[in-house]
N, CA, C and O atoms as a MOPAC input file, in Angstrom:
PM7 MOZYME 1SCF
protein

 N     28.40300 1    16.70000 1    -0.10200 1
 C     27.90400 1    17.34600 1     0.89500 1
 C     27.11100 1    16.28000 1     1.74800 1
 O     25.96800 1    16.01300 1     1.37800 1
 N     27.71900 1    15.54400 1     3.05400 1
 C     27.26800 1    14.80600 1     3.81200 1
 C     25.75300 1    15.02700 1     4.45000 1
 O     24.96400 1    14.09400 1     4.59100 1
 N     25.47700 1    16.33600 1     4.79900 1
 C     24.29100 1    16.67200 1     5.29600 1
 C     23.10000 1    16.17500 1     4.35000 1
 O     22.10600 1    15.60700 1     4.80100 1
 N     23.29100 1    16.43400 1     3.05500 1
 C     22.01900 1    15.99200 1     2.26800 1
 C     21.83300 1    14.63800 1     2.43300 1
 O     20.69600 1    14.27600 1     2.73500 1
 N     22.94100 1    13.57300 1     2.26400 1
 C     22.62100 1    12.35700 1     2.29900 1
 C     22.11100 1    11.78400 1     3.64400 1
 O     21.43700 1    10.75400 1     3.65000 1
 N     22.45400 1    12.50000 1     4.88100 1
 C     22.05500 1    12.21300 1     5.98200 1
 C     20.23500 1    12.57300 1     6.00300 1
 O     19.35700 1    11.87600 1     6.51300 1
 N     20.13600 1    13.42300 1     5.52700 1
 C     18.64100 1    13.88100 1     5.71600 1
 C     17.79900 1    12.87500 1     4.62300 1
 O     16.65100 1    12.52700 1     4.89600 1
 N     18.34900 1    12.51300 1     3.58300 1
 C     17.65500 1    11.71500 1     2.68200 1
 C     17.57800 1    10.30600 1     3.44400 1
 O     16.45500 1     9.80300 1     3.45300 1
 N     18.50400 1     9.66100 1     4.02200 1
 C     18.36500 1     8.74200 1     4.77200 1
 C     17.22000 1     8.53400 1     5.79400 1
 O     16.35600 1     7.65900 1     5.84700 1
 N     17.48700 1     9.66000 1     6.63500 1
 C     16.57000 1    10.07000 1     7.76200 1
 C     15.07100 1     9.90800 1     7.31500 1
 O     14.17900 1     9.32500 1     7.93100 1
 N     14.99500 1    10.56300 1     6.09200 1
 C     13.46600 1    10.88200 1     5.52900 1
 C     13.16700 1     9.30100 1     4.98400 1
 O     12.01800 1     8.88000 1     5.11700 1
 N     14.08500 1     8.52100 1     4.43800 1
 C     13.54500 1     7.22300 1     3.69100 1
 C     13.26100 1     6.25600 1     4.97900 1
 O     12.41700 1     5.36500 1     4.88900 1
 N     13.96100 1     6.45900 1     6.11600 1
 C     13.57100 1     5.68200 1     7.30600 1
 C     12.51100 1     5.86600 1     8.01300 1
 O     11.92200 1     4.91600 1     8.52900 1
 N     12.10900 1     7.13000 1     8.13900 1
 C     10.78700 1     7.43800 1     8.70400 1
 C      9.51200 1     7.27900 1     7.77100 1
 O      8.37800 1     7.43200 1     8.22400 1
 N      9.74400 1     6.98400 1     6.53700 1
 C      8.46600 1     6.78800 1     5.64300 1
 C      8.48500 1     5.26700 1     5.42900 1
 O      7.60000 1     4.88100 1     4.66600 1
 N      9.32800 1     4.27000 1     5.95100 1
 C      9.10600 1     2.98400 1     5.71500 1
 C      7.88600 1     2.40600 1     6.57500 1
 O      7.40700 1     1.31000 1     6.28400 1
 N      7.49200 1     3.01300 1     7.42800 1
 C      6.27600 1     2.35600 1     8.27600 1
 C      5.00100 1     2.64300 1     7.21900 1
 O      4.03000 1     1.89200 1     7.31800 1
 N      4.98400 1     3.42500 1     6.47900 1
 C      4.03200 1     3.82500 1     5.45800 1
 C      3.78100 1     2.67500 1     4.59100 1
 O      2.67300 1     2.20700 1     4.32900 1
 N      5.05900 1     2.21200 1     4.11900 1
 C      4.91900 1     0.97900 1     3.11700 1
 C      4.42100 1    -0.08400 1     3.92300 1
 O      3.54400 1    -0.72400 1     3.34400 1
 N      4.70600 1    -0.49800 1     5.12200 1
 C      4.13900 1    -1.50400 1     5.81000 1
 C      2.71900 1    -1.36000 1     5.95800 1
 O      1.99300 1    -2.32200 1     5.71100 1
 N      2.22100 1    -0.20700 1     6.35500 1
 C      0.94800 1     0.21700 1     6.56400 1
 C      0.00500 1    -0.08200 1     5.23500 1
 O     -1.09300 1    -0.63100 1     5.33500 1
 N      0.52400 1     0.31200 1     4.09800 1
 C      0.01700 1     0.01500 1     2.77700 1
 C     -0.26000 1    -1.35300 1     2.49900 1
 O     -1.31700 1    -1.70800 1     1.97700 1
 N      0.71400 1    -2.18900 1     2.85300 1
 C      0.61000 1    -3.58600 1     2.75600 1
 C     -0.40900 1    -4.18600 1     3.60500 1
 O     -1.05200 1    -5.15200 1     3.19500 1
 N     -0.59000 1    -3.72400 1     4.66900 1
 C     -1.27800 1    -4.11700 1     5.67600 1
 C     -2.87900 1    -3.97600 1     5.29000 1
 O     -3.73900 1    -4.85200 1     5.38200 1
 N     -3.03300 1    -2.55400 1     4.81100 1
 C     -4.39000 1    -2.21700 1     4.16700 1
 C     -4.76000 1    -3.04000 1     3.05800 1
 O     -5.88700 1    -3.53100 1     2.99400 1
 N     -3.71200 1    -3.26500 1     1.99800 1
 C     -4.07300 1    -3.95500 1     0.93900 1
 C     -4.61700 1    -5.54200 1     1.38600 1
 O     -5.62600 1    -6.05800 1     0.90600 1
 N     -3.83300 1    -6.11200 1     2.28400 1
 C     -4.17200 1    -7.46500 1     2.84500 1
 C     -5.62500 1    -7.34000 1     3.33400 1
 O     -6.41700 1    -8.21400 1     2.98200 1
 N     -6.06300 1    -6.28000 1     4.15300 1
 C     -7.52300 1    -6.33300 1     5.05900 1
 C     -8.26500 1    -5.85600 1     3.81500 1
 O     -9.43500 1    -6.24000 1     3.83000 1
 N     -7.94400 1    -5.14500 1     2.76100 1
 C     -9.01100 1    -5.28600 1     1.50600 1
 C     -9.17100 1    -6.33000 1     0.67700 1
 O    -10.28000 1    -6.42100 1     0.14800 1
 N     -8.28500 1    -7.21900 1     0.39600 1
 C     -8.30400 1    -8.44800 1     0.21300 1
 C     -9.39300 1    -9.23500 1     0.70400 1
 O    -10.34300 1    -9.73200 1     0.09900 1
 N     -9.03500 1    -9.25800 1     2.08000 1
 C    -10.14100 1   -10.16700 1     2.85100 1
 C    -11.42300 1    -9.67400 1     2.88800 1
 O    -12.38700 1   -10.38600 1     3.16900 1
 N    -11.52000 1    -8.21700 1     2.55700 1
 C    -12.92400 1    -7.81200 1     2.56900 1
 C    -13.47600 1    -8.18800 1     1.01600 1
 O    -14.61900 1    -8.54900 1     0.73700 1
 N    -12.51000 1    -8.02800 1     0.22000 1
 C    -13.03400 1    -8.38300 1    -1.15300 1
 C    -13.76800 1    -9.91900 1    -1.35800 1
 O    -14.80800 1   -10.20500 1    -1.95100 1
 N    -12.78200 1   -10.79700 1    -0.61300 1
 C    -13.13900 1   -12.23100 1    -0.54600 1
 C    -14.58800 1   -12.51400 1     0.23700 1
 O    -15.32600 1   -13.43400 1    -0.11600 1
 N    -14.88700 1   -11.67000 1     1.27500 1
 C    -16.12000 1   -11.81300 1     2.23200 1
 C    -17.24000 1   -11.19300 1     1.16000 1
 O    -18.26400 1   -11.84800 1     0.96600 1
 N    -17.06300 1   -10.08300 1     0.55200 1
 C    -17.96600 1    -9.44000 1    -0.35000 1
 C    -18.40500 1   -10.54500 1    -1.63100 1
 O    -19.56000 1   -10.64900 1    -2.04300 1
 N    -17.41700 1   -11.21200 1    -2.07800 1
 C    -17.69700 1   -12.14000 1    -3.17900 1
 C    -18.50800 1   -13.20000 1    -2.59800 1
 O    -19.56900 1   -13.53600 1    -3.12400 1
 N    -18.04800 1   -13.75400 1    -1.51100 1
 C    -18.76500 1   -14.98300 1    -0.99900 1
 C    -20.36200 1   -14.37900 1    -0.58400 1
 O    -21.32500 1   -15.14600 1    -0.60300 1
 N    -20.48200 1   -13.15900 1    -0.27300 1
 C    -21.82400 1   -12.77000 1     0.07400 1
 C    -22.81800 1   -12.36600 1    -1.15700 1
 O    -23.95300 1   -11.90100 1    -1.05600 1
 N    -22.05000 1   -12.68200 1    -2.40800 1
 C    -22.59300 1   -12.31500 1    -3.74400 1
 C    -22.85800 1   -10.77500 1    -3.81300 1
 O    -23.85300 1   -10.35800 1    -4.40600 1
 N    -22.12600 1   -10.07800 1    -3.31400 1
 C    -22.08500 1    -8.52800 1    -3.56500 1
 C    -21.08800 1    -8.20000 1    -4.57200 1
 O    -19.97700 1    -7.78600 1    -4.23900 1
 N    -21.44600 1    -8.37300 1    -5.85000 1
 C    -20.30500 1    -8.13500 1    -6.65200 1
 C    -19.90300 1    -6.76000 1    -6.99900 1
 O    -18.70500 1    -6.64500 1    -7.25700 1
 N    -20.54300 1    -5.79800 1    -7.06000 1
 C    -20.12400 1    -4.38300 1    -7.21300 1
 C    -19.19600 1    -3.98700 1    -5.91000 1
 O    -18.24200 1    -3.23400 1    -6.10400 1
 N    -19.43000 1    -4.42300 1    -4.74700 1
 C    -18.43300 1    -4.16300 1    -3.56000 1
 C    -17.28600 1    -4.84500 1    -3.69100 1
 O    -16.19100 1    -4.33600 1    -3.45000 1
 N    -17.47600 1    -6.23100 1    -4.14200 1
 C    -16.09000 1    -7.00000 1    -4.33300 1
 C    -15.37200 1    -6.20500 1    -5.39500 1
 O    -14.20200 1    -5.90800 1    -5.15400 1
 N    -15.88700 1    -5.83300 1    -6.49400 1
 C    -14.99500 1    -5.11600 1    -7.50500 1
 C    -14.36500 1    -3.99800 1    -7.08700 1
 O    -13.18000 1    -3.86900 1    -7.39400 1
 N    -14.99000 1    -3.02900 1    -6.35200 1
 C    -14.67300 1    -1.67500 1    -5.72300 1
 C    -13.45700 1    -2.12000 1    -4.80400 1
 O    -12.37300 1    -1.60200 1    -5.07300 1
 N    -13.52000 1    -3.10900 1    -3.64900 1
 C    -12.80700 1    -3.33100 1    -2.92700 1
 C    -11.42400 1    -4.02200 1    -3.53800 1
 O    -10.32400 1    -3.80500 1    -3.03100 1
 N    -11.59800 1    -4.78000 1    -4.55400 1
 C    -10.32800 1    -5.38600 1    -5.44000 1
 C     -9.62800 1    -4.23300 1    -5.79600 1
 O     -8.41100 1    -4.19000 1    -5.61900 1
 N    -10.38300 1    -3.07000 1    -6.38900 1
 C     -9.57200 1    -2.22900 1    -7.25100 1
 C     -8.92200 1    -1.45000 1    -6.11600 1
 O     -7.74100 1    -1.20000 1    -6.35800 1
 N     -9.37800 1    -0.97900 1    -4.90000 1
 C     -8.78300 1    -0.36800 1    -3.82600 1
 C     -7.59300 1    -1.20600 1    -3.28000 1
 O     -6.60700 1    -0.60300 1    -2.85700 1
 N     -7.62800 1    -2.46100 1    -3.26700 1
 C     -6.67400 1    -3.27100 1    -2.69900 1
 C     -5.45200 1    -3.22600 1    -3.88600 1
 O     -4.30200 1    -2.92000 1    -3.57000 1
 N     -5.77900 1    -3.52000 1    -5.10300 1
 C     -4.75300 1    -3.13200 1    -5.90800 1
 C     -3.95300 1    -1.97400 1    -5.90800 1
 O     -2.73200 1    -2.07800 1    -6.02500 1
 N     -4.55000 1    -0.79400 1    -5.78000 1
 C     -4.21800 1     0.52900 1    -5.77400 1
 C     -3.31500 1     0.58700 1    -4.49300 1
 O     -2.23000 1     1.16400 1    -4.56100 1
 N     -3.71600 1     0.03200 1    -3.38100 1
 C     -2.98600 1    -0.11800 1    -2.18900 1
 C     -1.65300 1    -0.82500 1    -2.26300 1
 O     -0.57700 1    -0.34200 1    -1.90900 1
 N     -1.86600 1    -2.09100 1    -2.79200 1
 C     -0.61000 1    -2.73500 1    -3.13900 1
 C      0.44700 1    -2.09900 1    -4.05500 1
 O      1.63200 1    -1.94100 1    -3.76200 1
 N     -0.19800 1    -1.73500 1    -5.29100 1
 C      0.88500 1    -0.92100 1    -6.25900 1
 C      1.38500 1     0.33400 1    -5.61500 1
 O      2.54000 1     0.66100 1    -5.88600 1
 N      0.64000 1     1.13600 1    -4.75000 1
 C      1.34700 1     2.20700 1    -4.03000 1
 C      2.41900 1     1.77900 1    -3.33000 1
 O      3.51100 1     2.34000 1    -3.42100 1
 N      2.16700 1     0.60000 1    -2.46300 1
 C      3.11600 1     0.22400 1    -1.47200 1
 C      4.44900 1    -0.49400 1    -2.27700 1
 O      5.59800 1    -0.42000 1    -1.84200 1
 N      4.12100 1    -1.09800 1    -3.34700 1
 C      5.19800 1    -1.63300 1    -4.22300 1
 C      6.21100 1    -0.62200 1    -4.73400 1
 O      7.43800 1    -0.71300 1    -4.69800 1
 N      5.34000 1     0.51600 1    -5.29400 1
 C      6.21500 1     1.47600 1    -6.04000 1
 C      6.93400 1     2.27700 1    -5.02700 1
 O      8.03900 1     2.72200 1    -5.33600 1
 N      6.40700 1     2.53200 1    -3.77100 1
 C      7.00400 1     3.31400 1    -2.67300 1
 C      8.30900 1     2.61500 1    -2.32000 1
 O      9.38500 1     3.21300 1    -2.31000 1
 N      8.15300 1     1.17900 1    -1.99800 1
 C      9.06700 1     0.41900 1    -1.56600 1
 C     10.33700 1     0.26900 1    -2.80100 1
 O     11.49500 1     0.12500 1    -2.40900 1
 N     10.10200 1     0.30300 1    -3.96900 1
 C     11.10500 1     0.33300 1    -5.03500 1
 C     11.81700 1     1.77700 1    -5.22300 1
 O     12.89300 1     1.83500 1    -5.81600 1
 N     11.16200 1     3.00500 1    -4.67700 1
 C     11.61400 1     4.13700 1    -4.67200 1
 C     11.05800 1     5.02800 1    -5.83300 1
 O     11.59000 1     6.11000 1    -6.08000 1
 N     10.15500 1     4.64000 1    -6.42900 1
 C      9.66300 1     5.29800 1    -7.62000 1
 C      8.70200 1     6.29000 1    -7.00500 1
 O      8.11400 1     6.94700 1    -7.86400 1
 N      8.40400 1     6.55800 1    -5.85900 1
 C      7.49000 1     7.57000 1    -5.63100 1
 C      8.25900 1     8.67800 1    -4.77300 1
 O      7.68100 1     9.56800 1    -4.14900 1
 N      9.66300 1     8.49600 1    -4.83000 1
 C     10.41200 1     9.39900 1    -4.06400 1
 C     10.90900 1    10.77800 1    -4.93700 1
 O     11.57500 1    11.65300 1    -4.38300 1

């Protein structure tokens, strides 16, 4: 059935911007982690590093298609 493939491709194409957004958020969180580390705010640095890792993992898994 060609209609199902077309819908799946359209849905995949519209979700690509979310992958880019997650990578951007992960990068910003890494920058925040570095800033918190330099300011000797260890709990915030750990929290931001965890959030960055989750955002990066989510983007990577979504990019590979594991979350579809």
